KETIDO-293622 format. One record per residue (C-alpha): residue number from 1; residue in three letters; y, z, x. Coordinates in steps of 0.25 Angstrom, whole numbers, plus 5000, padded with zeros to 4 digits. Last residue first. Example, Ala and Ser with C-alpha at 12.3 -4.5 7.8 and 13.67 -1.06 7.14 Angstrom:
BEGIN
seq_type_v_w_u
2_SER_4996_5029_5055;
1_ALA_4982_5031_5049;
END
This chain:
BEGIN
seq_type_v_w_u
393_MET_4758_4929_5469;
392_ASN_4767_4917_5464;
391_GLU_4765_4918_5450;
390_LEU_4765_4932_5450;
389_ALA_4779_4931_5456;
388_ASP_4785_4922_5444;
387_LYS_4779_4930_5434;
386_MET_4785_4943_5439;
385_THR_4800_4938_5440;
384_PHE_4807_4946_5430;
383_ASP_4796_4957_5432;
382_VAL_4802_4962_5446;
381_TRP_4790_4964_5457;
380_ILE_4789_4978_5462;
379_ILE_4785_4979_5475;
378_GLY_4781_4995_5481;
377_ILE_4784_4999_5495;
376_ASN_4779_5012_5501;
375_ASN_4779_5014_5516;
374_ASN_4794_5011_5519;
373_TYR_4802_5007_5530;
372_LYS_4795_4995_5538;
371_SER_4789_4993_5524;
370_ALA_4802_4986_5518;
369_ASN_4799_4974_5526;
368_ASP_4783_4974_5521;
367_ALA_4788_4976_5507;
366_ILE_4798_4964_5507;
365_THR_4788_4954_5514;
364_LYS_4778_4959_5504;
363_SER_4786_4957_5492;
362_ILE_4790_4942_5498;
361_GLU_4776_4940_5502;
360_ILE_4772_4944_5486;
359_PRO_4783_4935_5480;
358_LYS_4780_4922_5489;
357_LYS_4786_4910_5482;
356_ASN_4796_4916_5473;
355_TRP_4800_4928_5482;
354_ILE_4814_4925_5489;
353_VAL_4819_4913_5480;
352_LYS_4816_4923_5468;
351_ASP_4825_4933_5473;
350_ALA_4835_4934_5463;
349_ASN_4823_4931_5453;
348_TYR_4819_4946_5457;
347_GLY_4805_4947_5463;
346_ILE_4808_4962_5469;
345_GLN_4807_4977_5465;
344_PHE_4806_4983_5480;
343_VAL_4799_4997_5478;
342_VAL_4802_5009_5488;
341_PRO_4793_5021_5489;
340_ASN_4800_5032_5496;
339_ASN_4801_5036_5511;
338_PRO_4808_5024_5516;
337_PHE_4819_5024_5505;
336_THR_4831_5017_5513;
335_ARG_4822_5009_5522;
334_ALA_4814_5003_5510;
333_TRP_4826_4999_5503;
332_GLU_4832_4992_5516;
331_GLN_4819_4984_5517;
330_PHE_4820_4981_5502;
329_GLU_4834_4974_5506;
328_GLU_4829_4969_5519;
327_THR_4817_4961_5513;
326_MET_4827_4954_5503;
325_ARG_4837_4951_5513;
324_ASN_4826_4944_5521;
323_LEU_4821_4937_5510;
322_ASN_4834_4930_5506;
321_GLY_4835_4922_5495;
320_GLY_4848_4928_5490;
319_PHE_4843_4942_5490;
318_GLY_4846_4944_5474;
317_GLN_4836_4956_5472;
316_SER_4836_4971_5474;
315_ASP_4826_4980_5466;
314_ASN_4824_4991_5475;
313_VAL_4814_5003_5471;
312_PHE_4814_5018_5477;
311_VAL_4803_5026_5473;
310_MET_4806_5041_5472;
309_GLY_4797_5054_5471;
308_ASP_4805_5062_5480;
307_ARG_4818_5053_5486;
306_TYR_4831_5058_5484;
305_THR_4842_5055_5493;
304_PRO_4851_5046_5488;
303_PRO_4845_5042_5476;
302_MET_4843_5027_5473;
301_TYR_4854_5019_5468;
300_SER_4861_5017_5482;
299_THR_4849_5010_5487;
298_GLU_4854_4998_5479;
297_TRP_4843_4989_5472;
296_HIS_4838_4999_5462;
295_LYS_4826_5006_5456;
294_ALA_4823_5021_5458;
293_PHE_4807_5024_5456;
292_VAL_4803_5037_5452;
291_THR_4788_5043_5457;
290_TYR_4777_5049_5449;
289_LYS_4767_5058_5456;
288_SER_4772_5071_5451;
287_ASN_4769_5066_5436;
286_ARG_4778_5069_5425;
285_LYS_4785_5079_5431;
284_ARG_4788_5070_5442;
283_VAL_4796_5061_5433;
282_ALA_4806_5071_5431;
281_GLU_4806_5076_5448;
280_VAL_4809_5061_5450;
279_ILE_4820_5060_5439;
278_ARG_4827_5073_5444;
277_LYS_4826_5069_5459;
276_ALA_4832_5055_5456;
275_GLU_4843_5060_5447;
274_GLU_4847_5070_5458;
273_ASP_4846_5061_5469;
272_SER_4854_5050_5462;
271_LEU_4849_5038_5456;
270_PRO_4860_5027_5456;
269_LYS_4865_5023_5443;
268_GLY_4865_5008_5438;
267_HIS_4869_4995_5444;
266_HIS_4882_4994_5435;
265_GLU_4890_4991_5447;
264_SER_4901_4998_5440;
263_SER_4893_5011_5440;
262_TYR_4884_5019_5431;
261_TYR_4883_5005_5423;
260_ARG_4868_5005_5423;
259_TYR_4866_5019_5420;
258_TRP_4852_5017_5425;
257_TRP_4849_5003_5425;
256_GLU_4850_5000_5438;
255_CYS_4844_5012_5443;
254_ASP_4830_5008_5439;
253_ILE_4822_5021_5437;
252_GLY_4807_5020_5439;
251_PHE_4798_5031_5435;
250_GLY_4782_5035_5441;
249_LYS_4769_5032_5443;
248_VAL_4763_5027_5430;
247_SER_4750_5021_5430;
246_PRO_4745_5034_5427;
245_HIS_4750_5031_5412;
244_HIS_4753_5044_5405;
243_GLY_4768_5044_5409;
242_TYR_4771_5032_5400;
241_HIS_4778_5038_5387;
240_ASP_4783_5051_5392;
239_PHE_4785_5046_5405;
238_VAL_4794_5036_5401;
237_ILE_4802_5045_5392;
236_ASN_4803_5056_5403;
235_ALA_4808_5046_5412;
234_LEU_4820_5042_5404;
233_GLU_4824_5056_5402;
232_VAL_4822_5059_5417;
231_LEU_4831_5046_5420;
230_ASP_4842_5050_5411;
229_ASN_4847_5038_5404;
228_ASP_4858_5027_5405;
227_GLY_4849_5015_5406;
226_PRO_4836_5020_5414;
225_GLU_4830_5006_5416;
224_VAL_4816_5013_5417;
223_GLN_4803_5011_5426;
222_LEU_4790_5017_5423;
221_TRP_4783_5016_5437;
220_VAL_4768_5009_5436;
219_GLU_4758_5011_5446;
218_TYR_4745_5001_5444;
217_GLY_4732_5008_5443;
216_LYS_4727_4996_5434;
215_GLU_4722_5004_5422;
214_ASP_4736_5013_5422;
213_CYS_4743_4999_5423;
212_ASN_4735_4994_5412;
211_LYS_4741_5006_5403;
210_LEU_4753_5004_5408;
209_PHE_4753_4989_5403;
208_ASP_4749_4995_5389;
207_GLU_4760_5005_5388;
206_TYR_4772_4997_5391;
205_GLU_4777_4990_5380;
204_ASP_4776_5003_5370;
203_ILE_4783_4998_5357;
202_ASP_4796_5000_5350;
201_SER_4804_5001_5362;
200_PHE_4812_5012_5365;
199_LYS_4827_5015_5369;
198_VAL_4833_5025_5378;
197_ASN_4848_5030_5380;
196_LEU_4845_5045_5379;
195_SER_4852_5055_5370;
194_SER_4841_5053_5359;
193_SER_4832_5061_5368;
192_VAL_4817_5054_5367;
191_ASN_4807_5063_5361;
190_LYS_4801_5055_5351;
189_PRO_4796_5042_5361;
188_LYS_4803_5029_5358;
187_PRO_4794_5018_5359;
186_PHE_4791_5011_5372;
185_GLY_4797_5000_5381;
184_PHE_4809_5011_5384;
183_THR_4824_5006_5383;
182_CYS_4833_5012_5392;
181_TYR_4847_5012_5387;
180_LYS_4860_5010_5395;
179_ASN_4865_4998_5397;
178_ASN_4860_4991_5383;
177_SER_4845_4992_5389;
176_GLU_4839_4998_5401;
175_VAL_4824_4996_5402;
174_GLY_4814_5008_5400;
173_VAL_4797_5006_5403;
172_ILE_4801_4997_5416;
171_LEU_4788_4996_5423;
170_PHE_4788_4996_5437;
169_VAL_4776_4992_5440;
168_ALA_4765_4994_5452;
167_GLY_4752_4989_5458;
166_LYS_4748_4998_5470;
165_THR_4747_4991_5484;
164_ASP_4735_4997_5491;
163_ASP_4729_4984_5493;
162_TYR_4741_4976_5497;
161_PHE_4749_4966_5491;
160_GLN_4747_4954_5481;
159_ASN_4738_4963_5474;
158_LYS_4750_4970_5468;
157_ILE_4756_4958_5462;
156_LYS_4744_4954_5455;
155_SER_4740_4967_5450;
154_ILE_4753_4969_5445;
153_TYR_4752_4955_5437;
152_ASN_4738_4960_5431;
151_VAL_4746_4972_5426;
150_LEU_4755_4964_5419;
149_SER_4744_4954_5414;
148_ASN_4736_4966_5406;
147_SER_4750_4971_5400;
146_ASN_4753_4959_5394;
145_PRO_4763_4949_5399;
144_ILE_4777_4950_5392;
143_TYR_4783_4936_5389;
142_LYS_4793_4925_5397;
141_PHE_4784_4931_5409;
140_SER_4796_4934_5419;
139_SER_4807_4938_5409;
138_GLU_4796_4944_5400;
137_ILE_4792_4953_5411;
136_GLY_4808_4956_5415;
135_TYR_4810_4962_5401;
134_SER_4797_4971_5399;
133_SER_4799_4977_5412;
132_TYR_4788_4977_5423;
131_ARG_4791_4978_5437;
130_PHE_4780_4973_5446;
129_GLY_4769_4975_5457;
128_ALA_4766_4981_5470;
127_TRP_4766_4994_5475;
126_GLN_4762_5002_5489;
125_ILE_4768_4989_5497;
124_ASN_4768_4995_5510;
123_SER_4766_4983_5519;
122_LEU_4762_4983_5533;
121_PRO_4766_4971_5541;
120_ASN_4779_4978_5543;
119_THR_4789_4968_5549;
118_ASN_4787_4958_5539;
117_LEU_4800_4949_5539;
116_SER_4792_4940_5549;
115_ASN_4781_4939_5539;
114_MET_4791_4930_5529;
113_ALA_4790_4919_5539;
112_LYS_4779_4913_5532;
111_TYR_4786_4915_5518;
110_ASN_4798_4906_5522;
109_ILE_4808_4908_5512;
108_ASN_4816_4895_5508;
107_THR_4829_4901_5501;
106_LYS_4835_4897_5488;
105_VAL_4851_4899_5490;
104_ILE_4855_4906_5478;
103_SER_4866_4902_5469;
102_PHE_4875_4908_5459;
101_ASP_4879_4897_5449;
100_LYS_4875_4906_5438;
99_SER_4884_4917_5443;
98_ILE_4884_4931_5450;
97_ILE_4869_4933_5447;
96_THR_4864_4947_5447;
95_PRO_4849_4946_5447;
94_THR_4839_4951_5437;
93_SER_4843_4965_5432;
92_GLN_4852_4960_5421;
91_ILE_4838_4957_5413;
90_LYS_4837_4973_5412;
89_SER_4843_4973_5400;
88_ALA_4835_4962_5392;
87_SER_4824_4970_5388;
86_ALA_4831_4982_5383;
85_THR_4834_4975_5369;
84_THR_4819_4980_5368;
83_TYR_4806_4971_5369;
82_LYS_4794_4972_5363;
81_THR_4782_4970_5372;
80_THR_4768_4966_5370;
79_ALA_4771_4952_5363;
78_TYR_4761_4945_5372;
77_LYS_4766_4931_5373;
76_THR_4780_4937_5371;
75_SER_4788_4936_5358;
74_THR_4798_4946_5363;
73_THR_4806_4955_5354;
72_THR_4820_4955_5349;
71_SER_4819_4940_5344;
70_SER_4832_4932_5341;
69_THR_4832_4922_5352;
68_CYS_4841_4918_5362;
67_ILE_4845_4905_5370;
66_GLY_4855_4904_5379;
65_PHE_4871_4906_5383;
64_GLU_4878_4908_5369;
63_SER_4864_4916_5364;
62_GLN_4866_4927_5373;
61_CYS_4854_4935_5371;
60_GLY_4858_4950_5370;
59_ARG_4845_4959_5369;
58_SER_4845_4956_5353;
57_ILE_4846_4941_5355;
56_SER_4834_4940_5363;
55_CYS_4834_4929_5374;
54_TYR_4835_4936_5388;
53_ALA_4825_4948_5386;
52_SER_4817_4938_5376;
51_ALA_4814_4930_5390;
50_LYS_4820_4917_5391;
49_GLY_4830_4919_5402;
48_CYS_4844_4919_5406;
47_TRP_4853_4931_5410;
46_GLY_4867_4935_5406;
45_TYR_4864_4949_5402;
44_LYS_4862_4948_5387;
43_SER_4852_4937_5390;
42_CYS_4853_4923_5390;
41_CYS_4843_4914_5385;
40_LYS_4835_4902_5392;
39_GLY_4831_4890_5384;
38_ALA_4841_4881_5390;
37_GLU_4847_4888_5403;
36_CYS_4856_4899_5401;
35_ASN_4870_4897_5398;
34_GLY_4884_4901_5405;
33_TYR_4885_4910_5417;
32_LYS_4897_4920_5413;
31_ALA_4896_4920_5398;
30_GLY_4881_4922_5399;
29_CYS_4869_4916_5408;
28_ARG_4863_4919_5421;
27_ASP_4850_4912_5425;
26_LYS_4857_4902_5432;
25_ILE_4853_4905_5447;
24_TYR_4855_4891_5455;
23_ILE_4844_4890_5466;
22_ILE_4848_4882_5477;
21_PRO_4841_4875_5487;
20_ALA_4846_4876_5502;
19_SER_4852_4864_5508;
18_ASN_4866_4868_5507;
17_THR_4866_4883_5512;
16_SER_4879_4889_5517;
15_CYS_4885_4892_5504;
14_ILE_4874_4898_5499;
13_LEU_4871_4907_5510;
12_LEU_4886_4911_5510;
11_LEU_4884_4914_5496;
10_LEU_4873_4922_5498;
9_GLY_4880_4931_5509;
8_THR_4891_4934_5500;
7_ILE_4881_4938_5487;
6_TYR_4871_4946_5494;
5_LYS_4878_4959_5491;
4_ASN_4881_4956_5476;
3_LEU_4864_4953_5474;
2_LYS_4859_4966_5471;
1_MET_4855_4964_5457;
END
């Protein structure tokens, strides 16, 4: 994602560093990058991995650059989730690397000194939890944990923060596929317009999980990767199916995957004031307390002035091992949206050198600095690295 503006400084840092250990990023593959390591598959989008999202031939696995399998469904430990062809599509949201030889300097972070960054001792972490997508969870665990395990993971993350911090999940119920489709993780309802670019699963992938969230009192935003679709139409489909759950608190839009090729940058379509107002009003017809989050790493993709009922989510990554740069980025986001809740989706592999040893301490450092400008902050851990983060909590 957001790497380009740091490349120049990072290259200078690399060139001036002689003794620091180097991490070589070798998880790209394809005609430009070459083969994956032995035992790994090369996904349609040129990333190496072992999950079915990488390895299934039906999802575009590139056999000339790694191993592939012919299976179209997972063979997970619990076998609770059937994957569609959509599951591999979001894999390209993992860090954008210029070449497989591009190096990142491994920094030595002084965790004892992190408090010097914390200018506000009172944190405002209202929510803590994780993003849950079928493709991200499987990539992290190599299988899909059952619903009981997943809600326990929410509890573990939330309990690392404060007594009034609420457990939260960004549940991706609709995944972008084939550049324009939104594929839902539940069976097709009867009243869906044939004009929409939507697909559906044969089974309901998330009902049991939502029931467990209801029982635990966790808060869930139902997120879509919209594809080339009308947002209100997607929201109606989602709430028709899952809106009865008391754990559901609103709707989420990943702008990166809304009309992905809207501009030459292929970073999605900005959410206008008019469109933001329209989707918030539609969602609040379902429940007046619902909110709508918009997610991107650039403020220019957020509505310019419309704020009612909105939550603003930043999923920036690729900070070159620089904790100060990371905290400043999220602090600026909080400053830009001071009167609305802001959430930071963190934990990407591109920044593992920063958070690997102390994921909670890093999360608190980010939130404490952002708290200077905003009283409502959330921390959502991206599911690609959830297993690693849990092991270090």
